[in-house]
MARBAKOL-876947 format. One record per residue: residue in three letters; x, y, z of N, C-alpha, C, O in turn. Coordinates in nm, 4 decimals. Layout:
N
{'ALA',{X,Y,Z},{X,Y,Z},{X,Y,Z},{X,Y,Z}}
...
END
This chain:
89
{'MET',{-6.6190,6.4564,6.8237},{-6.6563,6.4726,6.6721},{-6.6198,6.3815,6.5694},{-6.5031,6.3836,6.5302}}
{'ARG',{-6.7191,6.2838,6.5085},{-6.6291,6.2142,6.3949},{-6.6620,6.2985,6.2840},{-6.7536,6.3752,6.2544}}
{'ASP',{-6.5193,6.2439,6.2160},{-6.4931,6.3185,6.0879},{-6.4527,6.2638,5.9701},{-6.4329,6.3335,5.8706}}
{'ALA',{-6.4371,6.1327,5.9719},{-6.4292,6.0278,5.8919},{-6.5415,5.9702,5.8579},{-6.6079,5.9062,5.9395}}
{'ALA',{-6.5826,5.9892,5.7101},{-6.7120,5.9176,5.6554},{-6.6897,5.7928,5.6023},{-6.5976,5.7791,5.5217}}
{'ILE',{-6.7746,5.6778,5.6412},{-6.7530,5.5713,5.5884},{-6.8829,5.5272,5.5014},{-6.9792,5.5088,5.5758}}
{'ASN',{-6.9128,5.5045,5.3604},{-7.0091,5.5109,5.2755},{-7.0253,5.3507,5.2122},{-6.9424,5.2815,5.1531}}
{'LEU',{-7.1776,5.3207,5.2532},{-7.1485,5.1749,5.1679},{-7.3054,5.1712,5.1246},{-7.3906,5.2410,5.1796}}
{'ARG',{-7.3356,5.0674,5.0037},{-7.4474,5.0420,4.9725},{-7.4992,4.9418,5.0031},{-7.4289,4.8407,5.0027}}
{'ALA',{-7.6676,4.9293,5.0482},{-7.7177,4.8338,5.0861},{-7.8798,4.7783,5.0165},{-7.9703,4.8455,4.9672}}
{'PHE',{-7.8699,4.6577,5.0340},{-8.0218,4.6275,4.9640},{-8.1061,4.7040,5.0910},{-8.0799,4.7109,5.2110}}
{'PRO',{-8.2467,4.7714,4.9909},{-8.3584,4.7580,5.1120},{-8.3620,4.6795,5.2193},{-8.3317,4.7260,5.3292}}
{'GLU',{-8.3905,4.5800,5.2078},{-8.4211,4.4849,5.3051},{-8.2972,4.4697,5.4122},{-8.3147,4.4543,5.5330}}
{'GLN',{-8.1930,4.4754,5.3597},{-8.0855,4.4811,5.4402},{-8.0700,4.6222,5.5382},{-8.0423,4.6309,5.6578}}
{'ARG',{-8.0924,4.7020,5.4617},{-8.1286,4.8439,5.5434},{-8.2228,4.8395,5.6757},{-8.1959,4.8507,5.7953}}
{'ASP',{-8.3198,4.8226,5.6195},{-8.4610,4.7628,5.6836},{-8.4017,4.6718,5.8118},{-8.4570,4.7066,5.9161}}
{'LEU',{-8.3260,4.5887,5.8269},{-8.3142,4.4655,5.9208},{-8.2042,4.5761,6.0065},{-8.2274,4.5858,6.1270}}
{'ILE',{-8.1159,4.6384,5.9650},{-8.0231,4.6962,6.0576},{-8.0621,4.7709,6.1120},{-8.0135,4.7920,6.2231}}
{'ASP',{-8.1756,4.8552,6.0618},{-8.2403,4.9750,6.1536},{-8.3443,4.8933,6.2279},{-8.3765,4.9391,6.3375}}
{'HIS',{-8.3898,4.8060,6.1975},{-8.4824,4.7269,6.3119},{-8.4020,4.6892,6.4202},{-8.4321,4.7228,6.5347}}
{'ALA',{-8.2993,4.6205,6.3940},{-8.1877,4.5906,6.5195},{-8.1640,4.6948,6.5939},{-8.1996,4.7083,6.7110}}
{'ALA',{-8.0784,4.8029,6.5012},{-8.0533,4.9491,6.5917},{-8.1789,4.9825,6.6808},{-8.1503,5.0096,6.7974}}
{'THR',{-8.3030,4.9854,6.6503},{-8.3941,5.0637,6.7253},{-8.4121,4.9522,6.8612},{-8.4330,5.0013,6.9721}}
{'LEU',{-8.4027,4.7984,6.8451},{-8.3847,4.7403,6.9363},{-8.3090,4.7433,7.0613},{-8.3344,4.7081,7.1765}}
{'LEU',{-8.2117,4.7943,7.0051},{-8.0497,4.8175,7.1385},{-8.0935,4.9648,7.1480},{-8.0555,5.0088,7.2565}}
{'GLY',{-8.1600,5.0597,7.0748},{-8.1643,5.2015,7.1197},{-8.0683,5.2847,7.0806},{-8.0285,5.3852,7.1394}}
{'LYS',{-8.0199,5.2250,6.9453},{-7.9336,5.3009,6.8763},{-7.9557,5.3476,6.7204},{-8.0312,5.2924,6.6404}}
{'ASN',{-7.8800,5.4515,6.6980},{-7.9262,5.4826,6.5492},{-7.8502,5.4011,6.4655},{-7.7639,5.3237,6.5071}}
{'ARG',{-7.8921,5.4229,6.3020},{-7.8161,5.3031,6.2199},{-7.6566,5.3208,6.2231},{-7.5835,5.2217,6.2214}}
{'SER',{-7.6051,5.4539,6.2280},{-7.4724,5.4750,6.2231},{-7.4056,5.3858,6.3338},{-7.3233,5.2950,6.3224}}
{'ASP',{-7.4653,5.4389,6.4427},{-7.3805,5.3742,6.5994},{-7.3820,5.2302,6.5907},{-7.2841,5.1629,6.6231}}
{'PHE',{-7.4950,5.1786,6.5459},{-7.5085,5.0398,6.5500},{-7.4153,4.9921,6.4354},{-7.3229,4.9190,6.4713}}
{'MET',{-7.4240,5.0199,6.3108},{-7.3344,4.9974,6.2302},{-7.1808,4.9670,6.2505},{-7.1109,4.8758,6.2063}}
{'LEU',{-7.1528,5.0716,6.3303},{-6.9897,5.1165,6.3789},{-6.9622,5.0308,6.4833},{-6.8494,4.9814,6.4833}}
{'GLU',{-7.0393,5.0006,6.5740},{-6.9964,4.9247,6.6867},{-7.0015,4.7649,6.6238},{-6.9143,4.6893,6.6667}}
{'ALA',{-7.1008,4.7091,6.5228},{-7.0940,4.6196,6.4696},{-6.9784,4.5768,6.3793},{-6.9573,4.4571,6.3599}}
{'ALA',{-6.9016,4.6737,6.3228},{-6.8199,4.6572,6.2207},{-6.7035,4.6473,6.3105},{-6.6373,4.5479,6.2808}}
{'CYS',{-6.6588,4.7070,6.3996},{-6.5559,4.7391,6.5015},{-6.5338,4.6143,6.5616},{-6.4250,4.5568,6.5572}}
{'ASP',{-6.6688,4.5554,6.6374},{-6.6721,4.4204,6.7184},{-6.6142,4.2831,6.6071},{-6.5421,4.1872,6.6347}}
{'LYS',{-6.6639,4.3129,6.5072},{-6.5884,4.2251,6.3696},{-6.4507,4.2237,6.3839},{-6.3756,4.1296,6.4095}}
{'ALA',{-6.4293,4.3330,6.3652},{-6.2805,4.3809,6.3001},{-6.1950,4.3420,6.4282},{-6.0968,4.2704,6.4086}}
{'GLN',{-6.2176,4.3741,6.5298},{-6.1430,4.3225,6.6609},{-6.1532,4.1832,6.6825},{-6.0642,4.1296,6.7486}}
{'SER',{-6.2547,4.1094,6.6341},{-6.2354,3.9491,6.6309},{-6.1477,3.8931,6.5475},{-6.0723,3.8028,6.5840}}
{'VAL',{-6.1497,3.9477,6.4124},{-6.0676,3.9400,6.2780},{-5.9173,3.9468,6.3497},{-5.8387,3.8527,6.3388}}
{'VAL',{-5.8878,4.0594,6.4190},{-5.7459,4.0780,6.4290},{-5.6915,3.9901,6.5640},{-5.5734,3.9558,6.5687}}
{'LEU',{-5.7889,3.9551,6.6765},{-5.7705,3.8926,6.7972},{-5.7320,3.7629,6.7189},{-5.6240,3.7083,6.7411}}
{'ASP',{-5.8362,3.7053,6.6113},{-5.8027,3.5623,6.5586},{-5.6593,3.5549,6.5129},{-5.6111,3.4417,6.5157}}
{'GLN',{-5.5905,3.6412,6.4761},{-5.4529,3.6522,6.4323},{-5.3489,3.6532,6.5506},{-5.2265,3.6577,6.5387}}
{'VAL',{-5.4081,3.6491,6.6451},{-5.3073,3.6937,6.7479},{-5.2845,3.5695,6.8537},{-5.1774,3.5208,6.8902}}
{'PHE',{-5.4388,3.5281,6.8972},{-5.4383,3.4090,6.9625},{-5.4575,3.3126,6.9022},{-5.4822,3.3359,6.7838}}
{'PHE',{-5.4579,3.1695,6.9405},{-5.4461,3.0464,6.8573},{-5.5073,2.9634,6.9668},{-5.5050,3.0161,7.0780}}
{'SER',{-5.5679,2.8301,6.9562},{-5.5570,2.7381,7.0670},{-5.5055,2.5991,7.0060},{-5.5230,2.5670,6.8885}}
{'LEU',{-5.4523,2.5361,7.0834},{-5.3999,2.3976,7.0630},{-5.4188,2.2749,7.1417},{-5.4153,2.2931,7.2634}}
{'ASP',{-5.4369,2.1612,7.1041},{-5.4417,2.0477,7.1917},{-5.3242,2.0354,7.2829},{-5.2217,2.1017,7.2668}}
{'THR',{-5.3398,1.9565,7.3707},{-5.2215,1.9127,7.4531},{-5.1027,1.9201,7.4009},{-5.0000,1.9857,7.4181}}
{'GLU',{-5.1566,1.8026,7.3047},{-5.0019,1.7482,7.2579},{-4.9307,1.8530,7.1665},{-4.8092,1.8722,7.1722}}
{'ARG',{-5.0117,1.9169,7.0851},{-4.9422,2.0195,7.0026},{-4.8919,2.1323,7.0991},{-4.7746,2.1693,7.1043}}
{'PHE',{-4.9818,2.1765,7.1655},{-4.9035,2.2557,7.2756},{-4.7823,2.2239,7.3184},{-4.6926,2.3064,7.3007}}
{'ARG',{-4.7488,2.0803,7.3932},{-4.6552,2.0683,7.4152},{-4.5157,2.0902,7.3214},{-4.4083,2.1414,7.3530}}
{'GLN',{-4.5641,2.0260,7.1832},{-4.4576,2.0287,7.0726},{-4.4387,2.1959,7.0496},{-4.3297,2.2505,7.0332}}
{'PHE',{-4.5448,2.2511,7.0516},{-4.5318,2.4116,7.0422},{-4.3755,2.4577,7.1284},{-4.2626,2.4952,7.0966}}
{'THR',{-4.4488,2.4291,7.2477},{-4.3690,2.4959,7.3432},{-4.2212,2.4231,7.3520},{-4.1274,2.4883,7.3979}}
{'LYS',{-4.2059,2.3195,7.3182},{-4.0882,2.2558,7.2799},{-3.9830,2.3256,7.2054},{-3.8693,2.3639,7.2330}}
{'MET',{-4.0643,2.3295,7.0937},{-3.9909,2.4211,6.9773},{-3.9252,2.5781,7.0136},{-3.8197,2.6298,6.9768}}
{'LEU',{-4.0168,2.6205,7.0870},{-3.9872,2.7746,7.1274},{-3.8986,2.7427,7.2468},{-3.8327,2.8434,7.2725}}
{'ASP',{-3.8699,2.6400,7.3325},{-3.7445,2.6342,7.4435},{-3.6326,2.6045,7.3666},{-3.5246,2.6477,7.4069}}
{'THR',{-3.6381,2.5120,7.2211},{-3.5126,2.4556,7.1987},{-3.4212,2.5728,7.1317},{-3.4616,2.6393,7.0364}}
{'PRO',{-3.3277,2.5858,7.1760},{-3.1902,2.6739,7.1414},{-3.2029,2.6921,6.9774},{-3.2210,2.5884,6.9136}}
{'PRO',{-3.1949,2.8100,6.9092},{-3.1510,2.8151,6.8010},{-3.0651,2.7811,6.7255},{-2.9581,2.8337,6.7562}}
{'ALA',{-3.0587,2.7130,6.6336},{-2.9618,2.6625,6.5393},{-2.8694,2.7875,6.5103},{-2.9096,2.9031,6.4965}}
{'ARG',{-2.7262,2.7397,6.5029},{-2.6046,2.8320,6.4408},{-2.6565,2.9114,6.3141},{-2.7197,2.8413,6.2350}}
{'ASN',{-2.6419,3.0424,6.2806},{-2.6840,3.0706,6.1626},{-2.5498,3.2012,6.1357},{-2.5319,3.3111,6.1882}}
{'PRO',{-2.4859,3.1360,6.0457},{-2.3417,3.2437,5.9970},{-2.3872,3.3598,5.9540},{-2.3293,3.4640,5.9844}}
{'GLY',{-2.5081,3.3580,5.8697},{-2.5336,3.4902,5.7693},{-2.5765,3.5834,5.8841},{-2.5278,3.6964,5.8863}}
{'LEU',{-2.6690,3.5436,5.9857},{-2.6996,3.6381,6.0713},{-2.5705,3.6907,6.1692},{-2.5596,3.8087,6.2026}}
{'GLU',{-2.4919,3.6039,6.2025},{-2.4012,3.6245,6.2622},{-2.3448,3.7405,6.1957},{-2.3481,3.8485,6.2548}}
{'ARG',{-2.2928,3.7315,6.0785},{-2.2376,3.8527,5.9973},{-2.2884,3.9318,5.9758},{-2.2181,4.0283,5.9458}}
{'LEU',{-2.4299,3.9529,5.9738},{-2.5213,4.0668,5.9780},{-2.5075,4.1396,6.0783},{-2.4898,4.2608,6.0662}}
{'MET',{-2.5140,4.0694,6.2134},{-2.5153,4.1272,6.3436},{-2.3617,4.2071,6.3520},{-2.3625,4.3238,6.3912}}
{'ALA',{-2.2359,4.1451,6.3162},{-2.0944,4.2008,6.3128},{-2.0809,4.3403,6.2448},{-1.9904,4.4196,6.2707}}
{'VAL',{-2.2089,4.3674,6.1297},{-2.1684,4.4788,6.0859},{-2.2011,4.6199,6.1501},{-2.3052,4.6534,6.2064}}
{'THR',{-2.0786,4.6994,6.1262},{-2.0806,4.8222,6.2106},{-2.1914,4.9113,6.1406},{-2.1845,4.9291,6.0190}}
{'LEU',{-2.2827,4.9616,6.2076},{-2.3713,5.0437,6.1428},{-2.3509,5.1795,6.1407},{-2.3180,5.2342,6.2459}}
{'PRO',{-2.3689,5.2655,6.0070},{-2.2892,5.3848,5.9756},{-2.3121,5.4795,6.0671},{-2.2190,5.5574,6.0875}}
{'TRP',{-2.4449,5.4987,6.1486},{-2.4437,5.5759,6.2559},{-2.3609,5.5372,6.4033},{-2.3472,5.6161,6.4968}}
{'ASP',{-2.3148,5.4103,6.3994},{-2.2192,5.3963,6.5068},{-2.0806,5.4308,6.5066},{-2.0084,5.4431,6.6055}}
{'SER',{-2.0473,5.4466,6.3756},{-1.9014,5.4421,6.3410},{-1.8582,5.5946,6.4076},{-1.9367,5.6889,6.4180}}
{'LYS',{-1.7328,5.5955,6.4446},{-1.6755,5.6885,6.5062},{-1.5795,5.7838,6.4110},{-1.4765,5.8219,6.4665}}
{'ALA',{-1.6014,5.8293,6.2674},{-1.5419,5.8935,6.1987},{-1.5245,6.0076,6.1988},{-1.4540,6.0594,6.1122}}
END
């Protein structure tokens, strides 16, 4: 059972359009809106994870990934610090 409420205001024309589309799919307004919102949310999240590159940019990207990182003295010092929970006191 769903227990989280999502409330929103719409123009009557928007509500009527949503109701019509929901009816065409054999769904009620809530199910239709929730499914549509989740589809859009998933699309937005996936757009942040996946991206496309042309051949040349992909080559440049993979070259950067394959290049060993430059020496970073600050990071080396940080990684050498003994953590309080690792010390045997």
